C-alpha positions as CSV (number, residue, x, y, z in Angstrom):
1,X,-3.2,97.7,55.8
2,X,-0.5,100.3,55.6
3,X,-0.2,103.8,54.7
4,X,-1.3,107.2,56.0
5,X,-4.7,107.2,57.8
6,X,-6.8,109.9,56.1
7,X,-9.8,111.7,57.4
8,X,-12.4,109.4,56.3
9,X,-10.4,106.2,56.9
10,X,-9.6,107.5,60.6
11,X,-13.3,108.5,61.4
12,X,-14.8,105.6,60.1
13,X,-12.6,102.9,61.6
14,X,-12.2,104.3,64.9
15,X,-8.4,104.7,64.9
16,X,-8.5,108.2,65.3
17,X,-10.4,108.2,68.5
18,X,-7.9,105.5,69.7
19,X,-4.9,107.5,68.6
20,X,-6.4,110.5,70.5
21,X,-7.2,108.4,73.8
22,X,-3.3,107.6,74.2
23,X,-2.0,110.8,73.0
24,X,-0.6,111.8,76.4
25,X,2.8,113.2,77.0
26,X,2.3,116.9,75.9
27,X,4.5,119.3,77.8
28,X,2.1,121.6,79.9
29,X,4.8,123.9,81.3
30,X,8.6,124.5,81.8
31,X,9.7,126.3,84.7
32,X,13.6,127.2,85.4
33,X,15.9,128.9,88.0
34,X,19.6,129.3,88.3
35,X,21.9,130.6,91.1
36,X,25.5,131.1,90.9
37,X,26.1,132.6,94.8
38,X,29.0,130.7,96.4
39,X,27.8,128.6,99.3
40,X,29.8,126.2,101.4
41,X,29.2,123.5,104.3
42,X,30.9,120.9,106.3
43,X,27.7,119.3,107.2
44,X,27.3,115.9,106.6
45,X,23.5,116.6,106.7
46,X,21.6,118.1,103.5
47,X,21.3,121.6,103.7
48,X,19.3,123.8,101.0
49,X,21.1,125.0,98.0
50,X,20.2,128.8,98.6
51,X,18.1,130.3,96.2
52,X,17.5,127.1,93.9
53,X,13.9,126.1,94.2
54,X,10.8,126.3,92.1
55,X,7.3,126.3,92.9
56,X,4.9,124.4,90.4
57,X,0.9,124.1,90.2
58,X,0.6,120.8,88.2
59,X,-2.7,121.2,85.8
60,X,-3.9,117.5,86.9
61,X,-3.4,115.1,89.6
62,X,-2.2,112.8,86.7
63,X,0.6,115.2,85.7
64,X,4.2,113.9,85.8
65,X,6.9,116.4,86.5
66,X,10.4,115.8,85.0
67,X,12.8,117.3,87.3
68,X,16.4,118.2,86.1
69,X,19.1,119.3,88.2
70,X,22.9,120.4,87.5
71,X,24.3,121.4,90.8
72,X,27.7,122.8,90.0
73,X,30.6,122.3,93.0
74,X,32.4,119.8,94.7
75,X,34.6,119.2,97.9
76,X,37.7,118.5,99.3
77,X,36.2,114.7,99.8
78,X,33.1,114.6,97.9
79,X,29.9,116.4,97.5
80,X,26.3,114.8,97.3
81,X,23.3,116.3,96.1
82,X,19.4,115.5,96.2
83,X,16.1,116.6,94.7
84,X,13.3,117.6,97.5
85,X,9.7,117.8,96.6
86,X,8.0,119.9,99.8
87,X,10.1,118.3,102.6
88,X,10.7,114.9,101.2
89,X,13.7,113.4,99.1
90,X,12.6,112.0,96.1
91,X,14.4,109.9,93.3
92,X,16.6,108.0,95.8
93,X,17.9,104.5,94.3
94,X,16.7,101.3,96.1
95,X,18.3,98.4,97.6
96,X,18.1,96.0,94.4
97,X,20.9,98.1,92.8
98,X,18.3,99.8,90.4
99,X,18.4,103.5,90.7
100,X,15.9,105.9,89.2
101,X,18.1,108.9,89.4
102,X,21.6,110.2,90.4
103,X,20.4,110.6,94.0
104,X,23.6,111.5,95.8
105,X,25.8,112.1,92.8
106,X,29.1,113.2,93.9
107,X,32.2,115.0,92.5
108,X,35.5,116.2,93.8
109,X,37.8,118.7,92.4
110,X,36.8,122.2,94.6
111,X,39.5,121.5,97.3
112,X,41.6,124.3,98.6
113,X,43.9,125.2,96.0
114,X,41.9,123.6,93.2
115,X,41.1,125.1,90.1
116,X,37.5,126.4,88.9
117,X,35.6,124.3,86.8
118,X,32.3,123.0,85.6
119,X,32.4,119.7,88.3
120,X,29.0,119.1,89.6
121,X,26.1,116.3,90.0
122,X,23.5,116.1,87.5
123,X,20.3,114.1,88.3
124,X,17.0,113.5,86.3
125,X,13.8,112.1,87.9
126,X,10.3,111.6,86.5
127,X,8.0,112.5,89.5
128,X,4.4,111.8,89.9
129,X,3.1,114.2,92.8
130,X,-0.4,113.3,92.5
131,X,-1.8,116.8,93.1
132,X,-2.9,120.0,91.4
133,X,-2.1,122.1,94.1
134,X,1.3,124.2,94.3
135,X,4.4,122.0,95.3
136,X,8.0,123.3,95.7
137,X,10.9,121.6,94.3
138,X,14.3,122.4,95.7
139,X,17.9,121.3,95.7
140,X,20.0,120.3,98.6
141,X,23.8,119.4,99.0
142,X,26.1,118.0,101.7
143,X,29.8,117.2,102.5
144,X,30.6,113.6,101.4
145,X,32.6,113.1,104.8
146,X,31.9,115.1,107.9
147,X,34.0,118.0,108.5
148,X,35.1,118.2,104.9
149,X,34.1,121.2,102.8
150,X,31.5,121.1,100.2
151,X,31.7,124.1,98.0
152,X,29.0,125.4,95.2
153,X,30.0,127.4,92.2
154,X,33.5,128.6,92.8
155,X,36.5,127.8,94.2
156,X,37.3,128.8,97.7
157,X,39.9,131.4,97.0
158,X,37.4,133.1,94.6
159,X,38.1,136.6,94.0
160,X,36.2,139.4,91.8
161,X,36.6,138.6,88.2
162,X,36.9,134.7,88.5
163,X,34.2,133.2,86.5
164,X,31.1,131.4,88.6
165,X,29.5,128.6,87.1
166,X,25.7,128.5,88.1
167,X,23.5,125.5,89.4
168,X,20.2,124.8,87.5
169,X,16.8,123.5,88.3
170,X,14.5,122.8,85.3
171,X,10.8,121.3,85.7
172,X,8.8,120.1,82.6
173,X,5.3,119.3,83.6
174,X,3.8,116.3,81.2
175,X,0.4,115.7,80.8
176,X,-0.9,111.9,81.2
């Protein structure tokens, strides 16, 4: 049988109940943060992107959190970024060559003397935090080569009046 399921048919056949049982995937909450303060590091170890973190309390332990980040910057060599939940890096690729996010995405173009621009690393990750307690997500970055500078948001020679590009973090809670 094809066509639109009506009130009577849906109720008497049980199809309506089956559709409701698999109707997960609703957006439960959306949280957003951005920061545009200049920050640099020469560290080859990850450091927090100052001011770019969001605390979320999932509605249920079965909820998924879609994490979308857009960290703007680069380096004289490269810049790497990662998503962190609580104190654990998440969304890292595996050794089979399959990656579930752009962890350690890198870019160049913010070296000394370079012009400003929107270079950066965009990451997406669907997380399963398995909690209904508050959890904090944040972004970290590092230089792609020890001793070289990675810079966020503006060029190293920035002066008042030059445009700054913001880094962003977006969390979308999806009900199971």
